[in-house]
C-alpha positions in Angstrom: 127.8 147.6 67.2 124.2 146.4 68.0 121.7 148.4 69.9 121.4 145.6 72.5 123.4 142.5 73.5 120.1 140.6 74.0 116.6 141.3 72.9 113.6 139.3 74.1 110.4 139.0 72.2 107.7 138.6 74.9 107.4 139.5 78.5 105.8 136.3 79.9 107.5 134.1 82.5 110.3 132.9 80.2 110.9 136.3 78.7 111.1 138.0 82.1 113.6 135.5 83.5 115.7 135.5 80.4 115.9 139.3 80.3 116.7 139.6 84.0 119.4 136.8 83.9 121.2 138.6 81.1 120.9 142.0 82.8 122.5 140.4 86.0 125.4 139.4 83.8 125.9 143.0 82.7 124.4 142.8 79.3 122.4 145.5 77.5 118.9 144.0 77.4 115.5 145.0 75.9 112.1 143.3 76.0 109.5 143.8 73.2 105.8 143.4 74.1 102.4 145.2 73.7 101.5 147.7 76.4 98.4 145.7 77.4 100.3 142.4 77.5 103.1 143.1 80.0 103.6 139.8 81.8 102.4 137.9 78.8 99.4 135.5 78.5 100.4 134.1 82.0 99.5 137.4 83.7 96.7 138.7 81.5 94.6 135.8 80.3 96.1 132.5 81.4 97.7 131.2 84.6 97.3 134.1 87.0 93.7 135.1 86.1 92.5 131.5 86.1 94.1 130.7 89.5 92.8 134.0 90.9 89.4 133.1 89.6 89.7 129.7 91.3 90.5 131.3 94.7 87.5 133.7 94.3 85.3 130.7 93.5 86.5 128.7 96.5 86.0 131.7 98.9 82.6 133.0 97.6 81.0 129.6 97.3 82.3 128.4 100.7 82.9 125.0 99.0 85.9 124.1 101.1 84.0 124.8 104.3 81.0 122.7 103.7 82.3 119.6 105.5 82.3 121.8 108.6 79.2 124.0 108.1 76.9 121.9 106.0 76.3 121.4 102.3 74.2 124.6 102.0 76.9 126.9 103.4 77.9 129.8 101.1 79.7 133.1 101.7 77.6 134.8 99.0 74.3 133.5 97.7 74.2 135.1 94.3 77.7 135.2 92.8 78.1 137.5 89.8 80.9 137.8 87.3 81.8 141.2 88.8 82.4 139.5 92.1 84.9 137.2 90.4 86.4 139.9 88.1 87.2 142.3 90.9 89.7 140.0 92.5 91.2 139.0 89.2 91.8 142.5 88.0 93.3 143.5 91.3 95.9 140.7 91.1 96.6 141.3 87.4 97.3 145.0 88.2 99.5 144.2 91.1 101.5 141.6 89.2 101.9 143.9 86.2 103.4 146.5 88.5 105.8 144.0 90.0 107.0 142.9 86.5 107.5 146.5 85.3 109.4 147.3 88.5 111.7 144.3 88.2 112.5 145.2 84.6 113.2 148.8 85.4 115.3 147.9 88.5 117.5 145.8 86.3 117.8 148.6 83.7 116.0 146.5 81.0 114.5 148.6 78.2 110.8 148.0 77.6 110.0 148.5 73.9 106.3 148.8 73.5 104.7 147.2 70.4 104.7 144.0 68.4 108.0 142.8 66.9 108.8 140.9 63.7 112.1 139.9 62.2 113.8 142.0 59.6 116.8 139.6 59.7 118.6 137.4 62.2 119.9 140.4 64.1 117.1 143.0 63.5 113.6 143.4 64.7 110.9 145.8 63.3 108.7 147.1 66.2 105.2 148.3 65.4 104.2 150.6 68.2 100.8 151.5 66.6 101.8 154.9 65.4 102.1 153.9 61.7 105.9 154.1 61.7 107.9 151.0 62.6 111.1 151.2 64.5 114.1 149.0 63.7 116.3 147.7 66.5 119.3 145.4 66.4 120.7 142.9 68.8 123.5 140.4 69.0 121.4 137.7 70.5 117.6 137.3 70.3 115.3 135.1 72.5 111.8 134.3 71.2 109.4 134.0 74.2 106.2 134.8 72.3 104.0 132.3 74.1 100.8 130.7 72.8 97.1 131.3 72.3 94.2 128.9 72.5 93.8 126.8 69.3 90.5 127.5 67.6 89.1 124.9 65.2 88.1 126.5 61.9 84.8 124.8 61.9 83.7 126.6 65.1 82.1 130.0 65.0 83.5 131.7 68.2 81.6 134.8 69.4 83.3 135.2 72.8 79.9 135.2 74.5 78.1 131.9 73.8 81.1 130.0 72.2 84.4 130.8 73.9 87.9 129.6 74.3 90.0 129.4 77.5 91.1 133.0 77.2 87.6 134.3 76.6 85.9 132.4 79.4 87.2 134.8 82.1 85.3 137.6 80.3 81.9 136.1 80.3 79.1 138.6 81.1 77.3 136.2 83.6 77.9 132.9 85.3 76.2 130.4 82.9 73.5 128.1 84.2 74.9 125.3 81.9 78.2 124.8 80.1 79.8 122.3 77.8 83.5 122.0 78.1 85.1 120.5 75.0 88.4 118.8 75.9 89.3 117.1 79.2 92.9 118.3 79.4 94.4 120.4 82.2 92.8 123.7 81.2 89.4 122.1 80.4 89.2 120.3 83.7 90.3 123.4 85.7 87.5 125.5 84.3 85.0 122.6 84.5 85.6 122.3 88.2 85.5 126.0 88.8 82.1 126.5 87.1 80.7 123.3 88.7 81.6 124.8 92.1 79.7 128.0 91.1 76.6 125.8 90.5 76.8 125.6 86.7 75.6 122.3 85.2 78.8 121.2 83.4 79.1 118.5 80.7 82.7 117.5 79.7 83.1 116.1 76.1 86.3 114.3 75.4 87.2 112.2 72.4 89.7 110.1 74.3 88.6 107.3 76.7 89.8 109.1 79.8 91.1 112.4 81.1 94.5 113.5 82.4 96.0 110.2 81.3 99.5 111.3 82.4 98.4 111.5 86.0 98.1 108.7 88.6 94.9 106.8 87.8 93.8 106.6 91.5 94.2 110.4 91.8 92.2 111.0 88.6 89.4 108.7 89.8 89.3 110.6 93.0 88.9 113.9 91.0 86.3 112.4 88.8 84.3 111.2 91.8 84.5 114.6 93.4 83.4 116.4 90.2 80.5 114.0 89.7 79.4 115.0 93.2 79.3 118.6 91.9 76.9 117.3 89.1 79.6 117.3 86.3 78.6 114.9 83.5 81.4 113.2 81.5 81.1 112.1 77.8 84.2 110.2 77.0 84.9 108.7 73.6 82.7 111.4 72.1 83.5 114.1 69.6 81.7 117.3 68.8 80.5 117.3 65.2 79.0 120.8 65.2 78.0 123.7 67.5 74.8 125.6 66.6 74.6 129.0 68.1 71.0 130.2 68.9 69.7 133.4 70.3 70.3 132.6 74.0 72.2 129.4 74.0 74.2 126.9 72.0 73.5 123.3 70.9 76.4 120.8 70.8 75.8 118.0 68.3 78.1 115.0 68.9 79.2 112.6 66.2 77.3 109.8 68.0 74.0 111.8 67.4 73.6 113.1 71.0 72.7 116.8 71.4 73.6 118.9 74.4 72.0 122.3 75.0 74.0 124.8 77.1 74.3 128.5 77.8 78.0 128.5 77.0 80.4 126.2 75.1 84.0 126.4 76.1 86.6 124.9 73.7 89.9 123.7 75.3 91.5 122.3 72.2 95.2 122.8 73.0 97.4 125.8 72.3 98.9 127.5 69.2 102.3 129.2 69.2 102.1 132.9 68.5 104.6 132.9 65.7 102.4 133.8 62.7 103.3 137.5 62.9 107.0 137.2 63.7 108.1 136.9 60.1 110.3 133.9 61.0 111.5 133.3 57.4 113.2 136.7 57.4 115.5 135.3 60.1 115.9 131.9 58.5 113.5 130.2 61.0 110.4 128.0 60.6 107.6 126.8 62.9 105.5 123.6 62.7 101.7 123.6 62.1 101.1 124.3 65.8 103.4 127.4 65.7 106.1 125.7 67.7 109.8 126.3 67.2 112.4 123.5 67.4 115.4 124.1 69.7 118.4 122.1 70.9 119.3 121.2 74.5 120.4 124.8 75.2 117.2 126.3 73.7 119.1 127.5 70.6 117.2 127.4 67.3 118.6 126.4 63.9 119.9 130.0 63.7 122.9 130.3 66.1 122.2 133.6 67.6 118.4 133.1 68.1 116.9 131.1 71.0 113.3 130.1 71.8 111.8 129.4 75.2 108.5 128.8 77.0 105.3 127.6 75.6 106.4 128.4 72.0 108.7 125.4 72.0 106.0 123.0 73.2 106.0 120.5 76.1 105.8 120.9 79.1 104.5 124.4 78.5 104.3 125.3 82.2 105.0 128.8 83.7 107.4 127.1 86.2 109.5 125.3 83.5 109.3 128.3 81.2 111.0 130.5 83.8 113.9 128.1 84.1 114.2 127.7 80.3 114.4 131.5 80.0 117.2 131.8 82.6 119.2 128.9 81.1 118.9 130.2 77.5 120.0 133.7 78.5 123.1 132.3 80.4 124.0 130.2 77.3 123.5 133.2 75.0 125.8 135.2 77.2 128.5 132.5 77.2 128.0 131.5 80.8 128.5 127.9 82.1 125.1 126.4 82.8 123.6 123.3 84.5 120.9 121.3 82.8 117.4 121.7 84.1 116.7 119.0 86.8 114.7 116.1 85.5 112.4 116.2 88.5 109.8 118.8 87.4 106.5 118.9 89.4 103.2 119.1 87.7 100.4 121.2 89.2 96.8 121.0 88.1 94.5 123.6 89.7 91.3 121.8 89.6 89.0 121.8 92.6 90.5 119.9 94.4 94.1 120.4 93.3 96.3 117.6 91.8 100.1 117.7 91.9 102.8 115.1 91.4 106.5 114.6 90.7 108.3 111.4 89.5 106.7 108.3 88.1 103.1 107.0 88.2 102.1 103.5 89.1 101.4 102.7 85.5 104.8 103.9 84.3 106.6 101.8 87.0 104.5 98.7 86.2 105.2 99.1 82.4 108.9 99.3 83.1 108.8 96.3 85.5 110.1 98.4 88.4 109.1 97.0 91.8 107.5 99.6 94.1 105.4 99.8 97.3 102.7 102.3 98.0 102.3 104.4 101.1 99.1 106.5 101.5 98.0 109.2 103.9 94.4 110.4 104.0 93.8 114.1 104.9 90.8 113.0 107.0 93.2 111.2 109.3 95.2 114.3 109.9 94.2 117.0 112.5 95.0 119.7 109.9 92.8 118.0 107.4 89.9 118.1 109.9 90.6 121.8 110.7 90.5 122.9 107.1 87.5 120.7 106.3 89.2 118.5 103.7 88.0 114.9 104.1 88.9 113.7 100.6 92.5 114.7 100.2 95.3 112.2 100.0 99.1 111.8 99.6 100.6 108.8 97.9 104.3 107.8 98.0 105.7 105.2 95.5 108.8 103.7 97.2 111.4 101.3 96.0 111.4 98.2 98.2 115.0 97.6 97.4 116.7 100.8 98.6 113.8 102.9 100.0 114.2 105.7 97.4 111.1 107.7 96.4 110.0 106.9 92.9 106.9 109.2 92.8 104.9 111.5 94.9 101.2 112.2 94.1 99.0 114.6 96.0 95.2 115.3 95.7 93.5 117.9 97.8 94.1 121.2 99.6 97.6 122.7 99.0 98.6 119.8 96.8 100.7 122.1 94.6 102.6 123.4 97.6 103.3 120.3 99.6 104.5 118.2 96.6 107.7 120.2 96.8 108.7 118.4 100.0 108.7 115.1 98.1 110.5 116.7 95.2 113.3 118.0 97.5 113.7 114.6 99.1 113.8 112.9 95.7 116.2 115.4 94.2 118.6 115.0 97.1 118.6 111.3 96.8 116.8 110.8 100.1 114.9 107.7 101.1 111.6 106.9 102.9 113.6 106.6 106.1 114.2 110.3 106.1 110.5 111.0 106.1 109.9 108.3 108.8 112.4 109.9 111.1 111.7 113.6 110.3 109.7 115.7 112.7 106.9 117.7 111.1 105.1 120.7 112.6 101.7 119.7 114.1 99.0 120.1 113.0 100.0 120.5 109.3 99.1 118.8 106.0 102.8 118.1 105.6 102.5 115.4 108.3 100.9 113.3 105.5 104.5 112.5 104.4 105.3 110.9 107.7 102.0 108.9 107.7 102.5 107.7 104.1 106.2 106.9 104.7 105.3 104.8 107.8 102.6 103.0 105.7 105.1 102.2 103.0 107.8 101.1 105.4 105.5 98.8 107.3 104.4 97.1 104.1 108.0 96.7 102.9 109.0 95.3 106.4 106.1 92.7 106.3 107.1 91.5 102.8 110.8 91.2 103.9 109.8 89.3 107.0 107.6 86.8 105.0 110.0 86.5 102.1 112.8 85.7 104.5 
C-alpha cells in the first residue's frame, strides 16, 4: 500500500488542476510545495503579479484615457513602487487563499516543504526542520515549473541587474532601463515601465521581436512603444554589464554602450529540476531542465508524469492547466480526449496582443489562399468610449469555404475577445456566422462583424471579377 494514489510536485496551475482532477475521481491525493510558494511561480512571481502590475500601471498612469483627456492626463503624478506593490500583494494574497481553499475542499493533503525523489514511488520532503519525511505514491506528477535563466557571465544583484522575477521587487521606479531580450516577458515589462515614464531600451540579438506573431500586429505594437519613447536595438548582443554605484553600463558586442538605472534580463526559463534528484527515479532532464514526455504527459518511467512549464513549449498557464488535468486522468486510468489544437496565445504588453490559428506568413509559406478582414477599434462606438484609437481585429478567411484560418487582435481586451474567434473556429464555423450574428452594441466584440463583412465583401468582389 502507498500513502497516496497520486502525489504532485508543485502547486502551480498544472499541479493544482492535476491534483483536483484526481481527487474528483476519488483518489487519495497530496501536493508538495513550499509554504511561501503555494500557487507556484504563476501566483507568486510570474503571471499573476506581472498582470496585476500591468493593471496598476494602466490605472495609475491614466494611459488608456489620454485619447479622451489629453496626453498629460494622469491619475497619480508621482507613482511609487509601493503604489504598484499594494495591488499586487492584495491579489497574490487573495489567489493564494483561493488555491488553499480549493485543495482543502477536495480533501487534498498539502505537504509543506521541498520534495526530491528517493525512488520512482517515493519522495523525501524537506520541511526545513532538519528531519526529512518520506512519503510514497502509486503515481507521481512533476509540476515543478521554471525559473528565469541567468547567464553565468552576468552578476545579478536583484537591485541594479535583475531577472523577470526580481523586477517586481525593485525599490523604486527606474528612470532608465535596458531590457535584454525581446520575447514575451521582455516586451511585457518593457511596455509597463515605458508607460510609467521609464526610458526603456530593448536589446535583442535577433532581427525582430515576437516573430511567431502576425507581422502587422507586431509592427503596430512597435509603433506604439516607440511613441512611449522605447528604443529598439535589434541584431545586437550584450557583451558585458558593468555595475557601478548607482547605475549599470551595458556594453554591446558592436561597441555601443548604454547607461541605465536598471538592467533586466529576459533570457528564457530554466526548469526547476536541479534539486529533484531525478536519477533516483530513473529520470533525466535536458540542459534547460526540461523533462521529455509522451502524448499523455508520461515520462520514460511509467508511473511518473510531467506537466506545465517543466516540459517546455508552449509554457503557458492556460495550457499547463489542461496538461495537468489530462495527465491526472490518464494516470487514473480514465479515458481522455486530446488537447484541442486551437490554443490561444495572449501577450500582456501595453496594448495587448492575442491570436489563435495561423498567421499570414504561415499561410503564405504553405501556399494556402486567404482573404483578410480588418476592423479598427476607432470605427467602433465602444472603441471611442474606452479611448482606444489604435486597436484592431484581423480575420484570415479561406476564400474557398469561408472557414476562419486565423484571428489576430491588438488593443484593449484582446486576450478576452479572441475567444469568440477561437470558439467559431473550433466548432467549424465560417465567416458567414459572424456576418449574420447579432452582437451587443456598443461592444468591442462588434469588431468581429465588421471584419467579417470586410472579408466577405473582398471575397465577393474577387468571385464576381473572376467569373
